[in-house]
Backbone as CSV, one residue per row, in Angstrom:
resi,resn,N_x,N_y,N_z,CA_x,CA_y,CA_z,C_x,C_y,C_z
1,MET,0.164,-62.810,134.744,-0.865,-62.241,134.184,-2.074,-61.957,135.097
2,ASN,-2.542,-63.130,135.467,-3.529,-63.322,136.683,-3.272,-62.982,138.057
3,GLN,-4.006,-61.399,137.874,-4.136,-60.811,138.929,-5.457,-61.443,140.304
4,PRO,-4.982,-61.475,141.430,-6.130,-61.974,142.191,-7.484,-61.397,142.316
5,LEU,-7.129,-60.048,142.231,-8.165,-58.947,142.308,-8.914,-58.934,141.118
6,ALA,-8.826,-59.050,139.675,-9.523,-59.229,138.587,-10.155,-60.429,138.468
7,TYR,-11.577,-60.103,137.767,-11.930,-61.440,137.133,-11.578,-61.295,135.562
8,ILE,-11.309,-63.052,135.291,-10.632,-63.606,133.965,-11.602,-65.167,133.689
9,HIS,-12.492,-64.771,133.030,-13.008,-66.189,132.720,-11.682,-67.171,132.205
10,PRO,-12.081,-68.446,132.696,-11.132,-69.192,132.191,-11.078,-69.906,130.496
11,ASN,-12.250,-69.703,130.154,-12.316,-70.053,128.385,-11.552,-68.476,127.905
12,ALA,-11.493,-67.640,128.359,-11.036,-66.470,127.769,-9.300,-66.692,126.989
13,ARG,-9.208,-66.299,125.872,-7.644,-66.654,125.346,-6.700,-65.158,125.557
14,ILE,-6.024,-65.229,126.200,-4.875,-64.311,126.465,-3.730,-64.758,126.035
15,ALA,-2.855,-63.852,125.505,-1.595,-64.376,125.775,-0.733,-64.124,127.162
16,GLU,0.364,-65.057,127.235,0.869,-65.208,128.238,1.231,-63.970,128.851
17,ASP,1.993,-62.990,127.812,2.825,-61.853,128.739,1.972,-60.585,128.647
18,VAL,0.509,-60.934,128.515,-0.535,-60.050,128.727,-0.418,-59.269,130.313
19,VAL,-0.779,-57.893,130.725,-0.464,-57.737,131.982,-2.356,-57.034,132.339
20,ILE,-2.771,-57.590,133.273,-4.204,-57.712,133.390,-3.952,-56.908,135.129
21,GLU,-4.441,-55.763,135.374,-4.388,-54.775,136.726,-5.742,-55.358,137.416
22,PRO,-5.449,-54.999,138.877,-6.966,-55.539,139.696,-7.978,-54.827,139.099
23,PHE,-8.970,-55.783,139.611,-10.414,-55.216,139.342,-10.775,-55.083,137.855
24,ALA,-9.864,-55.243,136.623,-10.388,-55.720,135.353,-10.938,-56.739,135.420
25,TRP,-12.382,-56.875,134.857,-13.188,-57.819,134.085,-12.855,-58.526,132.942
26,ILE,-12.475,-59.829,132.330,-12.616,-60.219,131.383,-13.696,-60.936,131.041
27,GLY,-14.605,-61.184,129.879,-15.614,-61.943,129.806,-14.688,-63.506,128.669
28,GLU,-15.762,-64.531,128.659,-15.544,-65.370,128.039,-14.786,-66.034,126.987
29,ASP,-15.732,-65.142,125.852,-15.596,-65.022,124.147,-14.631,-63.855,124.136
30,VAL,-13.637,-63.768,124.379,-12.047,-62.872,124.614,-11.076,-63.329,124.075
31,GLU,-10.428,-62.552,123.120,-9.296,-63.005,122.805,-8.012,-61.483,122.738
32,ILE,-7.212,-61.755,123.334,-6.206,-60.548,123.731,-4.684,-61.016,123.456
33,GLY,-3.948,-60.207,122.565,-3.030,-60.528,121.923,-1.691,-59.826,122.997
34,SER,-0.662,-60.355,122.476,0.664,-60.412,122.964,1.091,-59.011,123.697
35,GLY,1.668,-58.770,124.587,1.969,-57.144,124.975,1.236,-56.323,125.515
36,THR,-0.169,-56.685,125.571,-1.405,-55.544,125.596,-1.354,-55.372,127.202
37,TRP,-1.510,-53.756,127.660,-2.151,-54.047,128.847,-3.305,-53.747,129.423
38,ILE,-4.066,-54.232,130.165,-5.344,-53.731,130.728,-5.493,-53.331,131.803
39,GLY,-5.637,-52.072,131.995,-5.986,-51.251,133.504,-6.905,-51.617,134.196
40,PRO,-6.929,-51.250,135.137,-7.686,-51.608,136.303,-9.115,-50.947,136.004
41,ASN,-9.868,-51.655,136.569,-11.851,-51.344,136.110,-11.808,-51.277,134.883
42,ALA,-11.006,-51.923,134.220,-11.153,-51.867,132.728,-12.572,-53.371,132.182
43,THR,-13.303,-53.424,131.298,-14.404,-54.057,131.089,-14.273,-54.665,129.768
44,ILE,-13.496,-55.781,129.658,-13.783,-56.676,127.993,-14.558,-58.067,127.799
45,MET,-15.696,-57.397,127.184,-16.721,-58.065,127.003,-16.951,-59.345,125.945
46,ASP,-17.639,-59.964,125.705,-17.908,-61.587,125.362,-17.997,-60.577,123.666
47,GLY,-17.158,-61.227,122.519,-16.708,-61.087,121.391,-15.426,-59.905,121.301
48,ALA,-14.727,-59.385,122.420,-13.964,-58.561,122.094,-12.474,-59.227,121.405
49,ARG,-11.829,-59.033,120.724,-10.795,-59.416,119.547,-9.878,-58.163,119.757
50,ILE,-9.096,-57.952,120.970,-7.645,-57.051,121.053,-6.466,-57.631,120.626
51,GLY,-5.837,-56.706,119.709,-4.955,-57.161,118.913,-3.665,-56.956,120.296
52,LYS,-2.209,-56.970,119.493,-1.121,-56.912,119.908,-0.632,-55.658,120.536
53,ASN,-0.010,-55.356,121.539,0.485,-54.089,122.772,-0.407,-52.939,122.454
54,CYS,-1.768,-53.497,122.806,-2.619,-52.218,122.896,-2.351,-52.118,124.194
55,LYS,-3.074,-50.915,124.706,-3.041,-50.362,126.070,-4.778,-50.122,126.393
56,ILE,-5.128,-50.484,127.497,-6.624,-50.009,127.629,-6.801,-49.365,129.131
57,PHE,-7.110,-48.678,129.271,-6.950,-47.635,130.202,-8.279,-47.947,131.290
58,PRO,-8.326,-47.702,132.493,-9.574,-47.518,133.955,-10.814,-47.475,133.053
59,GLY,-11.443,-47.939,133.462,-13.438,-47.224,132.708,-13.686,-47.750,131.695
60,ALA,-12.707,-48.280,130.665,-13.035,-48.598,129.637,-14.108,-49.467,129.352
61,VAL,-14.592,-49.497,128.270,-15.718,-50.733,127.757,-15.572,-51.202,126.917
62,ILE,-15.052,-52.370,126.529,-14.878,-52.740,124.978,-15.739,-54.088,124.432
63,SER,-16.435,-54.189,123.633,-17.371,-55.080,123.190,-18.644,-55.132,124.154
64,ALA,-19.172,-54.337,124.366,-20.728,-54.125,125.322,-21.758,-54.308,123.989
65,ILE,-22.474,-54.735,124.365,-23.805,-54.956,123.363,-24.300,-53.389,122.848
66,PRO,-24.825,-53.539,121.605,-25.155,-52.174,120.808,-26.393,-51.667,121.699
67,GLN,-26.382,-50.267,121.550,-27.333,-49.570,121.814,-28.083,-49.167,121.083
68,ASP,-28.708,-50.547,120.296,-29.563,-50.353,119.217,-30.771,-51.116,119.722
69,LEU,-32.046,-50.644,119.704,-32.976,-51.557,119.899,-33.251,-52.681,118.613
70,LYS,-32.636,-52.544,117.863,-32.652,-54.032,116.699,-31.904,-55.167,117.334
71,TYR,-31.007,-54.815,118.070,-29.982,-55.828,118.334,-30.925,-57.181,119.365
72,ARG,-30.754,-58.374,118.932,-31.570,-59.587,119.273,-30.739,-60.302,120.060
73,GLY,-29.295,-60.014,120.373,-28.607,-60.894,121.456,-27.716,-61.927,120.167
74,GLU,-27.784,-61.388,118.860,-26.652,-62.178,117.840,-25.227,-62.347,118.074
75,THR,-24.699,-63.157,117.670,-23.073,-63.213,118.034,-22.638,-62.428,117.248
76,THR,-21.918,-61.629,117.762,-20.791,-60.196,117.032,-19.723,-59.827,117.642
77,TYR,-19.374,-59.056,117.207,-17.555,-58.848,117.725,-17.276,-57.640,117.752
78,CYS,-15.910,-57.323,117.846,-15.269,-55.832,118.133,-14.278,-56.158,118.201
79,TYR,-13.251,-55.801,117.204,-11.761,-55.864,116.824,-11.356,-54.747,117.249
80,ILE,-10.345,-54.698,118.044,-9.134,-53.970,118.095,-7.689,-53.682,117.564
81,GLY,-7.401,-53.163,116.682,-5.918,-53.348,115.831,-4.754,-52.947,116.755
82,ASP,-3.384,-53.677,116.441,-2.258,-53.976,117.255,-1.839,-52.471,117.493
83,GLY,-1.243,-52.145,118.227,-0.787,-50.430,119.180,-1.784,-49.636,119.308
84,THR,-3.091,-49.913,119.485,-3.849,-48.694,119.786,-4.365,-48.455,121.227
85,THR,-4.331,-47.558,121.311,-4.581,-47.156,122.765,-6.023,-46.410,123.123
86,ILE,-6.757,-47.036,124.192,-7.941,-46.801,124.430,-8.200,-46.249,125.792
87,ARG,-8.118,-45.037,126.258,-7.967,-44.339,127.651,-9.480,-44.332,128.348
88,GLU,-9.661,-43.687,129.383,-10.412,-43.521,130.294,-11.664,-43.690,129.956
89,SER,-12.708,-44.579,130.594,-14.144,-44.298,130.155,-14.552,-44.435,128.807
90,ALA,-13.350,-44.774,127.709,-14.032,-44.572,126.440,-14.901,-46.250,126.248
91,ALA,-15.747,-45.922,125.231,-16.538,-47.082,125.279,-16.732,-47.518,123.613
92,ILE,-16.265,-48.766,123.361,-16.715,-49.573,122.262,-17.819,-50.480,121.878
93,ASN,-18.644,-50.173,121.319,-19.558,-51.314,121.297,-19.500,-52.158,119.780
94,LYS,-19.541,-53.676,120.333,-19.792,-54.338,119.400,-20.719,-54.647,118.079
95,GLY,-20.931,-55.152,117.074,-21.746,-55.144,115.899,-22.959,-55.537,116.389
96,THR,-24.041,-55.452,115.069,-25.582,-55.917,115.199,-25.285,-57.006,113.785
97,ALA,-26.248,-57.314,113.265,-26.478,-58.506,112.231,-26.113,-57.442,111.103
98,ALA,-26.168,-56.386,110.763,-26.311,-55.496,109.994,-24.584,-55.871,109.108
99,SER,-23.489,-55.748,110.192,-22.402,-55.887,109.624,-21.245,-57.477,110.090
100,GLY,-21.998,-57.405,111.558,-21.224,-58.302,112.474,-20.079,-57.534,113.478
101,LYS,-19.845,-56.774,113.289,-18.382,-56.528,113.470,-18.528,-54.917,114.127
102,THR,-17.878,-54.419,114.820,-16.919,-53.128,114.916,-15.715,-53.180,114.778
103,VAL,-14.869,-52.333,114.228,-13.279,-52.367,114.082,-13.124,-50.855,114.269
104,VAL,-11.684,-51.327,114.979,-10.954,-50.230,115.278,-9.586,-50.522,114.714
105,GLY,-8.824,-49.803,114.056,-7.591,-50.323,113.448,-6.442,-50.143,114.070
106,LYS,-5.510,-50.309,113.481,-4.004,-50.041,113.971,-3.430,-48.664,114.697
107,ASN,-2.716,-49.013,115.649,-1.970,-47.482,115.968,-3.111,-46.391,116.345
108,CYS,-4.422,-46.611,116.626,-4.888,-45.456,116.868,-4.840,-45.139,118.600
109,LEU,-5.678,-43.848,118.228,-5.470,-43.068,120.420,-7.220,-42.851,120.129
110,LEU,-7.574,-43.346,121.115,-8.916,-43.268,121.692,-8.857,-42.360,123.187
111,MET,-9.366,-41.418,123.267,-8.985,-40.456,124.223,-10.321,-40.731,125.273
112,ALA,-10.129,-40.462,126.378,-11.376,-40.432,127.358,-12.187,-39.916,126.830
113,PHE,-13.451,-40.753,127.494,-14.840,-40.399,127.084,-15.337,-40.750,125.545
114,THR,-14.106,-41.211,124.926,-14.592,-41.371,123.318,-15.737,-42.410,123.000
115,HIS,-16.617,-42.510,122.602,-17.236,-43.531,122.110,-17.755,-44.040,120.638
116,VAL,-17.315,-45.234,120.220,-17.800,-45.994,119.166,-18.642,-46.474,118.993
117,ALA,-20.076,-46.403,118.166,-20.943,-47.250,118.341,-21.049,-48.466,117.605
118,HIS,-21.844,-49.131,117.546,-22.121,-50.602,116.746,-21.864,-50.375,115.023
119,ASP,-21.176,-51.400,114.527,-20.974,-51.329,113.112,-20.202,-50.411,112.521
120,CYS,-19.326,-49.857,113.334,-18.372,-48.359,112.623,-17.283,-49.410,112.473
121,VAL,-16.101,-48.707,111.408,-14.835,-49.238,111.322,-14.155,-48.009,110.970
122,VAL,-13.016,-48.031,111.896,-12.415,-46.608,112.240,-11.095,-47.395,111.644
123,GLY,-10.327,-46.616,110.633,-8.988,-47.101,109.927,-7.885,-47.021,110.909
124,ASP,-6.632,-47.092,110.479,-5.689,-46.759,111.205,-4.595,-45.559,111.662
125,ASN,-3.842,-45.404,112.383,-3.682,-44.234,112.979,-4.736,-43.259,113.013
126,VAL,-6.018,-43.259,113.677,-6.730,-41.985,113.839,-6.928,-42.194,115.348
127,ILE,-7.149,-40.799,115.449,-7.097,-40.232,116.790,-8.435,-39.502,116.916
128,MET,-8.903,-39.982,118.212,-10.440,-39.388,118.470,-9.861,-38.432,119.848
129,ALA,-10.249,-37.283,119.956,-10.231,-36.597,121.028,-11.038,-36.742,122.177
130,ASN,-11.010,-36.040,123.397,-11.840,-36.469,124.637,-13.503,-36.299,124.031
131,ALA,-14.081,-37.284,124.094,-15.617,-37.313,124.279,-16.241,-37.177,122.412
132,ALA,-15.257,-37.237,121.914,-15.490,-37.405,120.359,-16.634,-38.748,120.170
133,THR,-17.600,-38.484,119.787,-18.540,-39.668,119.239,-18.868,-40.004,118.323
134,LEU,-18.933,-41.508,117.682,-19.389,-41.728,116.503,-20.683,-42.795,116.522
135,ALA,-21.728,-42.321,116.091,-22.758,-43.390,116.296,-22.497,-44.575,115.475
136,GLY,-23.728,-45.398,115.060,-23.736,-46.368,114.681,-23.531,-46.213,112.894
137,HIS,-22.743,-47.162,112.561,-22.492,-47.565,110.830,-21.649,-46.006,110.045
138,ILE,-20.695,-45.969,110.516,-19.688,-44.609,110.311,-18.523,-45.901,110.013
139,ILE,-17.710,-44.724,108.942,-16.613,-45.416,108.164,-15.814,-44.101,108.786
140,VAL,-14.640,-44.357,109.481,-13.661,-43.367,109.580,-12.251,-43.796,108.942
141,GLU,-11.953,-43.289,107.663,-10.438,-43.737,107.068,-9.076,-43.543,108.012
142,ASP,-8.175,-43.677,107.286,-6.622,-43.629,107.944,-6.525,-42.182,108.287
143,TRP,-5.749,-42.273,109.143,-4.931,-40.943,109.619,-6.243,-39.536,109.891
144,ALA,-7.414,-39.934,110.053,-8.135,-39.105,110.474,-7.963,-38.701,111.616
145,ILE,-8.515,-37.093,112.116,-8.302,-36.737,113.655,-9.849,-36.107,113.762
146,LEU,-10.105,-36.658,114.725,-11.684,-35.796,115.484,-11.257,-35.249,116.358
147,GLY,-11.649,-33.961,116.814,-11.451,-33.119,117.990,-12.465,-33.434,118.965
148,GLY,-12.059,-32.659,120.043,-12.960,-33.073,121.320,-14.600,-32.710,121.303
149,LEU,-15.318,-33.237,121.684,-16.636,-33.408,122.173,-17.253,-32.977,120.074
150,ALA,-16.308,-33.418,118.990,-17.091,-34.115,117.819,-18.180,-34.940,117.865
151,ALA,-19.148,-34.985,116.924,-20.128,-36.184,116.950,-20.373,-36.254,115.583
152,VAL,-20.460,-37.525,115.235,-20.702,-37.506,113.866,-21.948,-39.004,113.989
153,SER,-23.196,-38.406,112.761,-24.181,-38.749,112.855,-24.191,-40.197,112.170
154,GLN,-25.247,-41.028,112.096,-24.771,-42.566,111.711,-24.894,-42.197,109.954
155,PHE,-24.110,-43.500,109.570,-23.973,-43.513,107.970,-23.165,-42.800,107.708
156,CYS,-22.506,-41.889,108.299,-21.583,-40.794,107.621,-20.059,-41.328,107.158
157,ARG,-19.452,-41.088,106.536,-18.187,-41.455,106.251,-17.036,-39.823,106.332
158,ILE,-16.168,-40.282,107.242,-15.153,-39.343,107.137,-13.834,-39.640,106.565
159,GLY,-13.266,-38.837,105.682,-12.366,-39.355,104.483,-10.868,-39.384,105.391
160,ALA,-9.589,-39.908,104.318,-8.824,-40.022,104.998,-7.818,-38.680,105.476
161,HIS,-7.253,-38.727,106.212,-6.192,-37.245,106.675,-7.249,-35.751,106.842
162,VAL,-8.269,-36.518,107.092,-9.508,-35.172,107.568,-9.217,-34.658,108.625
163,MET,-9.491,-33.130,109.313,-8.977,-32.875,110.278,-10.589,-32.394,110.785
164,ILE,-11.235,-32.850,111.687,-12.597,-32.466,112.440,-12.330,-31.629,113.584
165,SER,-12.681,-30.338,113.488,-12.742,-29.204,114.848,-13.512,-30.054,116.104
166,GLY,-12.759,-29.809,117.028,-13.623,-29.971,118.264,-15.119,-29.054,118.100
167,GLY,-15.851,-30.198,118.676,-17.168,-29.347,118.958,-17.628,-29.417,117.649
168,ALA,-17.653,-30.161,116.449,-18.222,-30.289,115.370,-19.136,-30.962,115.112
169,MET,-20.165,-30.792,114.598,-21.497,-31.632,114.320,-21.965,-32.022,112.849
170,ILE,-21.274,-33.577,112.564,-21.098,-34.009,111.698,-22.084,-34.948,110.803
171,ASN,-23.048,-34.144,109.661,-24.117,-34.759,109.416,-23.800,-35.236,107.924
172,LYS,-23.051,-34.901,107.442,-22.381,-35.427,105.986,-21.002,-35.757,105.587
173,ASP,-20.648,-36.361,104.885,-19.892,-37.261,104.358,-18.753,-35.951,104.443
174,ILE,-17.303,-36.065,104.935,-16.559,-35.365,104.645,-15.372,-35.847,104.175
175,PRO,-14.656,-35.020,102.804,-14.231,-35.700,101.889,-12.578,-35.667,102.301
176,PRO,-11.780,-36.569,101.905,-10.199,-36.311,102.517,-9.643,-35.436,101.956
177,PHE,-8.615,-35.468,102.958,-7.529,-34.038,103.036,-8.014,-32.783,103.398
178,VAL,-9.303,-32.793,104.292,-9.783,-31.492,104.373,-10.001,-31.114,105.888
179,LYS,-10.110,-29.993,106.244,-10.754,-29.561,107.501,-12.034,-29.005,107.617
180,THR,-12.906,-29.077,108.638,-13.988,-28.800,108.976,-13.826,-27.553,109.914
181,GLY,-14.762,-26.739,109.837,-15.183,-25.701,110.727,-15.670,-26.591,111.713
182,THR,-16.606,-25.353,112.863,-17.192,-26.328,113.978,-19.013,-26.012,113.857
183,GLY,-19.442,-26.456,115.065,-20.950,-25.995,114.881,-22.025,-27.158,114.369
184,TYR,-23.295,-26.620,113.545,-23.997,-27.281,112.473,-25.019,-26.188,111.710
185,PRO,-24.705,-26.214,110.657,-24.308,-27.530,110.053,-22.761,-27.512,109.791
186,VAL,-22.345,-28.645,109.592,-20.934,-28.411,109.215,-20.313,-27.758,108.201
187,SER,-19.364,-27.089,108.041,-18.442,-26.494,107.224,-17.144,-26.831,106.688
188,TYR,-16.854,-26.330,105.389,-15.694,-26.542,105.082,-14.551,-25.661,105.329
189,ALA,-13.470,-25.809,105.519,-12.529,-24.692,106.380,-11.011,-24.926,105.811
190,GLY,-11.015,-25.471,104.440,-9.914,-25.822,103.752,-9.283,-27.034,104.089
191,VAL,-7.954,-27.070,103.300,-7.116,-28.126,103.155,-6.390,-28.653,104.587
192,ASN,-6.335,-29.532,104.732,-5.628,-29.713,106.001,-4.125,-29.625,105.679
193,TYR,-3.648,-28.618,105.555,-2.121,-28.167,105.148,-1.198,-29.034,106.019
194,ILE,-1.302,-28.452,107.334,-0.234,-29.081,108.759,-0.384,-30.531,108.541
195,GLY,-1.670,-31.068,108.544,-1.593,-32.500,108.781,-0.989,-33.105,107.755
196,LEU,-1.232,-32.904,106.690,-0.593,-33.598,105.274,1.023,-33.151,104.963
197,GLY,1.172,-32.193,105.389,2.692,-31.723,105.490,3.457,-32.786,106.719
198,ARG,2.934,-32.915,107.734,3.574,-34.038,108.862,3.440,-35.171,108.162
199,ARG,2.489,-35.846,107.459,2.440,-37.058,106.834,3.742,-37.361,105.569
200,GLY,4.138,-36.123,105.494,5.020,-36.233,104.012,4.720,-35.860,102.674
201,PHE,3.395,-35.175,102.326,2.959,-34.443,101.290,3.630,-33.601,101.079
202,SER,3.866,-33.550,99.761,4.937,-32.659,99.236,3.934,-31.016,99.040
203,LYS,4.548,-29.932,98.857,3.662,-28.774,98.914,3.061,-28.649,97.413
204,GLU,3.623,-29.448,96.777,3.000,-29.158,95.003,1.706,-30.365,95.375
205,ARG,2.230,-31.567,95.936,0.622,-32.588,96.061,-0.198,-31.628,96.635
206,ILE,0.255,-30.789,97.961,-1.071,-30.607,98.800,-1.518,-29.341,97.938
207,ASN,-0.739,-28.069,96.968,-1.416,-27.627,96.342,-2.237,-28.208,95.121
208,ALA,-2.017,-29.286,94.402,-2.758,-29.858,93.751,-4.015,-30.157,94.424
209,ILE,-4.186,-30.845,95.821,-5.207,-30.709,96.412,-6.433,-29.697,96.583
210,GLN,-5.435,-28.681,96.427,-6.017,-27.353,97.198,-6.631,-27.154,95.663
211,ASP,-6.299,-27.081,94.634,-6.685,-26.885,93.345,-7.775,-27.473,92.982
212,ILE,-8.443,-28.835,93.439,-9.358,-29.845,93.280,-10.367,-29.060,94.271
213,TYR,-10.263,-28.918,95.266,-11.007,-28.279,95.971,-11.683,-26.953,96.150
214,ARG,-10.742,-25.786,95.265,-11.374,-24.925,94.903,-12.101,-25.210,94.101
215,VAL,-12.127,-25.961,93.058,-13.569,-26.077,92.109,-14.839,-26.750,92.943
216,ILE,-14.673,-27.722,93.640,-15.626,-27.802,94.704,-16.124,-27.334,95.278
217,TYR,-15.563,-25.985,96.121,-16.220,-25.357,96.878,-15.952,-23.821,96.625
218,SER,-15.447,-23.348,95.733,-15.399,-22.035,95.363,-15.499,-21.570,94.074
219,ALA,-15.784,-22.478,93.315,-16.098,-22.457,91.429,-17.500,-21.969,91.051
220,GLY,-18.518,-21.886,92.572,-19.883,-21.585,91.980,-20.891,-23.006,91.125
221,MET,-19.991,-23.894,91.241,-20.606,-25.125,90.611,-21.185,-25.857,91.836
222,ASN,-22.312,-26.947,91.256,-22.926,-27.914,92.362,-21.901,-28.927,92.313
223,VAL,-22.174,-30.173,93.027,-21.366,-31.112,93.062,-21.225,-31.984,91.846
224,THR,-22.043,-32.004,91.352,-21.692,-32.965,90.265,-21.117,-32.105,89.000
225,GLN,-21.680,-31.152,89.025,-20.647,-30.131,88.127,-19.252,-30.280,88.520
226,ALA,-19.139,-29.751,89.866,-17.622,-29.987,89.917,-16.697,-31.339,89.591
227,VAL,-17.224,-32.207,90.167,-16.780,-33.473,89.800,-16.141,-33.763,88.188
228,GLN,-17.636,-33.057,87.533,-17.036,-33.676,86.018,-15.860,-32.594,85.444
229,HIS,-15.965,-31.086,85.949,-15.535,-30.013,85.778,-13.928,-30.962,86.226
230,ILE,-13.508,-31.403,87.501,-12.020,-31.858,87.672,-11.759,-32.984,86.996
231,LYS,-12.783,-33.841,86.606,-12.059,-35.273,85.885,-11.789,-35.089,84.540
232,ALA,-12.296,-33.843,84.071,-12.019,-32.976,82.488,-10.997,-32.326,82.327
233,ASN,-10.477,-31.438,83.478,-9.811,-30.435,83.309,-8.405,-30.379,84.365
234,LEU,-8.709,-31.016,85.135,-7.393,-31.625,86.256,-6.594,-32.301,86.006
235,PRO,-5.030,-31.951,86.153,-4.115,-33.435,85.948,-4.432,-34.585,86.790
236,ALA,-4.368,-35.449,85.989,-4.968,-36.802,86.783,-3.461,-37.158,87.943
237,SER,-4.298,-37.995,88.981,-3.341,-38.332,89.950,-4.131,-39.526,90.885
238,GLU,-3.543,-40.163,92.076,-3.978,-40.787,92.863,-4.752,-40.294,93.417
239,ASP,-4.604,-38.761,93.866,-5.254,-37.987,94.897,-6.844,-37.471,94.403
240,LEU,-6.660,-37.092,93.111,-7.873,-36.891,92.429,-8.839,-38.221,92.410
241,ASP,-7.978,-39.217,92.493,-8.968,-40.356,91.737,-9.737,-40.243,93.069
242,ARG,-8.794,-40.555,94.276,-9.620,-40.837,95.582,-10.919,-39.782,95.432
243,ILE,-10.461,-38.542,95.513,-11.087,-37.461,95.966,-12.887,-37.848,95.059
244,VAL,-12.891,-37.853,93.998,-13.780,-38.409,92.659,-14.543,-39.382,93.499
245,ALA,-13.429,-40.413,93.942,-14.416,-41.850,93.979,-15.420,-41.566,95.336
246,PHE,-14.743,-40.817,96.089,-15.299,-40.631,97.586,-16.578,-40.074,97.284
247,ILE,-16.598,-38.566,96.796,-17.683,-38.030,96.298,-18.311,-38.969,95.347
248,GLU,-18.213,-39.665,94.533,-19.113,-40.333,93.882,-20.152,-41.478,94.556
249,GLN,-19.328,-42.094,95.488,-19.752,-43.028,96.240,-20.481,-42.902,97.742
250,SER,-20.437,-41.590,97.670,-21.341,-40.921,98.795,-22.801,-41.429,98.758
251,ARG,-23.502,-41.512,99.924,-24.868,-42.057,99.744,-25.841,-40.767,100.468
252,ILE,-25.026,-39.714,101.114,-25.794,-38.685,101.832,-25.298,-37.594,101.722
253,GLY,-24.454,-37.206,100.488,-23.796,-36.105,100.334,-22.429,-35.446,100.883
254,ILE,-21.954,-34.544,100.384,-20.405,-34.058,101.075,-21.090,-32.682,101.746
255,MET,-19.906,-32.485,102.732,-20.548,-31.249,103.600,-19.989,-30.079,102.433
256,LYS,-20.809,-28.954,102.411,-20.668,-27.944,101.085,-20.385,-26.886,101.663
257,ASN,-21.005,-26.062,102.705,-20.505,-24.640,103.094,-19.419,-24.442,103.364
258,THR,-19.014,-23.134,103.039,-17.693,-23.019,102.978,-17.379,-21.884,104.159
259,VAL,-16.356,-21.604,105.007,-16.300,-20.680,105.663,-14.887,-19.767,105.243
260,GLY,-14.264,-20.277,104.308,-12.877,-19.643,104.013,-11.972,-20.547,103.978
261,GLU,-10.982,-19.951,103.362,-9.384,-21.174,103.651,-8.381,-20.218,104.060
């Protein structure tokens, strides 16, 4: 484990079988789980809690202090779940006093030059393509995919199984199961048929989700009216409950523009 050309603080808590390549830098208040690989020139700073069987590629920086002028040196953390891969030059900042932590879940893939800012919570099985960027305080739910160069504004929420197009500029909440268009403002581009099918959703289930979004985006109602109509007229299901709860809990509103399905 101890490469002669890597710096590893003697107080770091690292499983015996972790592989740390030359020129990596490991700080004092760091924990790294069994089976993880730390590539050359990766930097793991105080507050990092890295799970088992992760891969951290060259140039990645984990748990650097937040890029937030309100940060005053408080003790905060950055959690990386088991099985997650963080590619070259990705940057994941630790939290601020607002939540105390930044979290990336299990089995995620954060490609080269991605950025996860302070106090974000990224779910399990999330993919962020090259240079996708999250500002602070963002929630990304399980199985979401962010295309390359997508940028998400602070306090937004990205629903489960969402597909965000490359280059999209996100400034609203993106409800579950949908695709977005590109550009700004972000636009609705239909249900994520391909992604849902790959994850075992039946055609009937996907069609029922489509019926919900037809009301929201194609029936000429505002969002409040659409939600009331959905609850009163469409068949009950867990997916319907999830969509309705997401919309009703949104603090900044959901994307509304439609580019066709």
